[in-house]
Structure formats: structure tokens, C-alpha cells
C-alpha positions, 0 to 999 in steps of 0.5 A: 499500500502506498501511503503519502509520507505526511499520512504515514509520519501521522500514522506511526505516531499513532503506532507508539505506546503513547496510544493504548493497545486498542487504538493501535490495533484499529490504526493496523486495521485500517492499514490493511483493510481501509487505506481510503479511510487510513487516508481520511483519518489521517490526512489532517488535524480535526479543527476548529469551525464556526460551531467549535470541533466536530467529526466522525468518531473514529481513530486518527488525527482527523477523527473524535476520540480520547486522543484528539480531545485530550489533547484539546483538553490538554492544551486548553487546562494549560492556557487557562493556568497561563490566563488566570494564574492566581485564581481557583479554576473551574470548568463545567461539562456538559453531552448530549445523547450521541454515542460516546457523548457520555464516555468522552465527556468523562475523559475531559473531565478526567484531563481537567481535573488531573491538571488541578481544575474543579470540574463540574459534570453533568450527571447525564445529558443536558441541552447545550444553552443549559451549559452556557447558563451553568457556566455564569451561574458557576462562576466558571472560566471555562465550558465545554459541551460534547456534541455534533448538534444536528450531524449524522449518528457517526459524528461527535463534536467539543464546543468550548465556551469562555467565562461570559457564557459565550463560545470562544472568539478572538483572541482566545480562540487562536491563543488556545488552538495555537496552544493545542497545535504545538502540544505532543499527545504524551503530554496528556494528562489522563489520570483523573484526580476524582476529589476535582470533579463534582456532578451536578443536575437538578440545582442547575436545571431549576435555576435554568428553567426558572430564567428560561421563564423570566426572560421569554414570558410576556404577561400572557393570560392564563386563559390565553395559554390554556387556548393553545395547543401545542406538539413538541418533539424533541427529535431523540435530543435532550430538550426533552430534559428541559422543554416540557417542564419549561412550558408546564411551569409557564402555564402552557398544559396543552402540549402533545409530545411525540412519543416515539421521538422522546426517548434520546438516542444518538440513532435517531431511529425515526429521521434521515437527519435530526435537523428541524431545518428539515421538513422531513424531520417534522413529518411525525409531528405534523401528523400529531399536530393534525390528529390533535388539531394543534396551533403550533409545532415546535421540533429541536435538534439534539443539543437543543439550540435551533429549532423548527416551527410549524403553524397553521396558514389562512387555510389552516394547513400547517407549514413550516416556517424557515429560520429567517421567518421565525427570528423576525417574528420573535424578534418583532415581538420582543420590540413590541413588548419592550416599547409596550413596557417603555423600556426602549430609549435608544440604548438597545440593540438586536442581533443578526448574522451576514447570512440572515435576513437583511429585515431584521435592519428594517425591524429595529429600525423602526422601532429606534434600535440598533442591530448589530451585524455579525459574522456567521454563528451565536458566539458572534452575537454573544461577543457583541454583548460583551463589546457593547457593555453599554447597550441592552440585548433585546434579542437576536438571531441567524437563519439556521433556526437559532434564537437567544433571547436577552443575555442569560445564555449566550448562544442559541437557545431552543429552551427560552426560544420556544417558549417565547414563540409560544407566546408569540402564538398564544397572544396572536390567538387571544387577539383573533390573529395567528402567527401566520397572519402576524407574518404576513403583516410584518411583510406589509410594514417592513417588506416582504423579505424571501430567503432560500438556502442552496446547500452543496456536500463536498465530501472528503479531501476531494471535496474540500478541494472543490469548495476551495476552488470554488470560493477561489473562482468567485473571487478571481472572477467576480460575477458582472451580472446575475440572472440579468441584473447588474451585481453593484457591490461585492463583500470579501470577508476574507481581505476585508475589502468592499468593491463597488463594481460600478464605481471600482471604489474599494472600502475597507470593512471592519470585521473579523476576516472570514471565507465568505463573499457577497454579492449585491444586485441593484434590484435589491437582491443578496447571495453570500456564498459561504463554506461550513466551518463544521460540514463538508458543504458550501452554502449559498444564501439567497435574499430577495424582496418585494414591496406589498400593500397588503396582505392580499398582495402576498401570493403574487409577491411570493410567486414573484420572488420564487421566481427570481431565486429560482433565476438566481439558482440558474444563473450561478449554476447552483444546481 
């Protein structure tokens, strides 16, 4: 078998006594039976992306296993000792329903404790947002959650949170990664100091649920709550630990849980993908909604940070909302409630991201509130809260089905967001309206913005090269026209330069660098190209818009925008 020199070097390291006998045996087995898998497992080190580090579980430097996570944790331990030299160090660890999440969480706890760091370890699986909450609640410097969000069953991952409760961002991220990359595997301390590992559960659960209710409840009358019928599915994930109790304690009695999906299961046996962004994932929930004549469906992903929502349209049919629609509905509701309470004075803001709907800026402007826009990922919205302490954060979201209510949790949070969208639904129904009608009215008031995502999967080494080449082509030969519309502006977040194609003028963008390109056309359309930071995909986010004078104009405007989207897809050859 012909193995590339760089891969052979990595393989040989994993055949030394630093690695246990079982690992060495698995590496040898790959060498003899699966040379392609061996190459995929060792051709690079698993990297931190937008949402931390995710990968397929297995042996090798490009896989999730005790050694790659142990190396991360050892490097993180060294960094914590360096930056907090005179403080007692504390970390908190949570994990989701995935295979090996519990055992990998214990490995991570062992390494921290072996480095003299006090560890709070959840005794059972918990939602990711509860980790963010617990970090601040317990006064820790750092938090870890073992999760791969909505990735397929063979994946797992490792997300790092800092003392503000948000995921790591510059400069911590690069400094931590640098320490990890310069660390040898034989420096990992795996021998736990069990006296430093403290198991936690109910006390944090109670505080977390109470905080969620305080942040996401807005004086909805009891009779309105009683009149709302909700279908909920956890899609075999962690939200079953928090959302039913949160809804119950908030006063929502008519909650129908999809029984076949209520048991946490890392195989996700009833769905192709446990991702509420995928319509198929909510099939069983939609069937239960029709059976129970429910008003709203909510489904969450395995680690309970994203939520998918379905509501009844004007014909009484259940339709799925996309992430941009749920985001503007919840943001508009929060802004309305804050204004009603007299809490808006120009010192508040909402947060969004560069790939999300521009409608967020319209909403914020109408309420005299600033809309801050950051890179993709909730760590950037959390960073806004840290960077602008003089401003109050109302809420914020991004197109990928995530939302954050207030700053008790500094990550996307499907627990508080589920309660919030139920508040929206209950109050709308009590007023003789509906979530769907509220959305259409927002389009009348702010412009009808419609978004569409094209996601192209390119797996393996060849796939990565193909994605890289697509971005190179888009940069070196920028499109001058898309579907008959002139491109007037190109923003390159890698070079931090915005180029006006009409004047040739360049301007600097004050935002962290990222491998993202955004095209703006003369008719107000926006097309963003971005390789995923956690999956083997390149994503194209398309946003188009039109003005409508009344809800009666909606159907015609939607047909017009749908055609415009399809023309953009054809013009850019994104099939």
C-alpha cells in the first residue's frame, strides 16, 4: 500500500506506546483493510470551525476520539493556567445524546482534573444552552459541551465556551488553538483527580428553567395559554430534559409530545437527519398536530439549540417556517413588548448575522433600536453583548433556526425560544389573529423579504478541494451580472474589502476575517457564498425582496420572488 509521507508520519505516531493497544490495533486494521479511510483519518488535524470542532468518531488525528479531545483539553488546561494564574480554576462540562458523548465527557473531565482544575460535570445529558447558563451561574472560566448538533449519528464534537457564557472568539480562540497545535500527545494527563470532579444536575436545572421563563414570558393571560395547543418533538435529543418542564411551569398545559421521538437516542431512528431545518424531520410532529388539531409545532435538534416551527396558514394547513421567518417573528414580538413596557430609549440592540435576512435591520429601525450584524455563528452575537456593555441586548438570531432571548444564555437557545414562540402564538390567537397572519402583517410593514438556502455537499479530500476552488473562482472572477441584474457590490470578508463594481471604489470592512463572499445586485437581491465551518458543505444564501401594500398582495409577490430565486440559482449554476 502506498501511503503519502505526511500521512505515514502521523500514522506511525499513533503506533507508539503513547496510544493504547486498542487504538494501535485499530490503526493497523485500517492500514490493511481500508487505505482510503486511513487517509481520511490522518491527512489533517481536526480543526475548530464556526461551532467548535465536529467530526466522525474513530481513530486518527482527523477523528473525534479520546486522544484528539484529550489533546484539546490538555492545551486548554495549559492556557487556563496561563491566563488565570492566581485564580482557582473551574470548568463545567455537559454532553448530548450522541454515542460516546458520556464517556468522552468523562475523558475531558479527567484531563481537566488531572491538571488541578475543579470540574462540574452534568450527571446526565443536558441541552447545550444549559451549559452556557451553568458556566455563568457557577462562576466558571470555561465550559465544554460534547455535541455534534444535528450532524449524522457517526459524528461527535467539542464546543468551548468562555467565562462570559459565549463560545470562544478572538483573541482566545487563536491563542488556544496555537497551544493545542504545539502540544504533543504524550503530554496529555489522563489520570483523573476524582476529588476535583463534582457531579451536578437538579439545582442547575431549576435555576435554568426559572431563568428561561423570566426571559421569555410576557404577561400572556392564563386563558390564552389554555387555548393554545402545542405539539413538541425533541427528535431523540436533549430538549426532553428541559422544554416540557419549562412550558408546564410557564402555564402551558396542552402540550402534545411526539412519543416515538421522546427517548434520547444517538441513532435518531425515526428521521434521516435530526435537523429541524429539514422538513422531513418534523413529519411525525405535523401528523400529530393534525390529529390533535394543534396550533403550532416545535421541534428541536439533538443538543437543543435550534428549533423548527410550523404553524397553520390562512387555510388551516400546517406550514413550516424557515429560520429567518421565526427570527423576525420573535424579534418583532420582543420589540413590541419592550416598547409597550417603556423600555426602549435608544440604548438597546438586536443581533443578526451577515447570512441572515436584511429584514432584521428594517425591524430594528422601525423601533429606534440598533441592529448589529456579525459573522455567522452565535458566538459573534454573544461577543456583541460583551463588546457593547453600555447597550441592552433584546434578542437576536440567524437564519439557521437559532434564536437568543436576552443574555442569560449566550448562545442560540431552543428552550427560551420555544417558550417565546408559544407566547407569540398564544397572544396572536387570543387577539383573533395567528402567527401566520402576524408574519404577513410584518411583510406589509417592513417589506416582503424571502430567503432561500442552496447547500452543496462535497465530502472528503476531493470535496474540500472543490469547495476551495469554487471560492477562488468567485473571488478571482467576480460575477458582473446575476440573472439579468447587475452586481453593484461585492463584499469579501477574507480580505475585508468591499468593492463597488459601478465606481471601482474599494472600502475597508471593520469585521473579523472569514471565508465569505457577498454579492449585491441592483434590484436589492443579496447572494452570500460561504463554506461551512463544521460540515463538508458550501452554502449559498439568497435573499430577495419586494414591497407589498396589503396581505392580499402576498401570494402574487411570493410567486414573483420564487421565480427570481430560481433564476438566480440557474444563473449561478447552483444545481
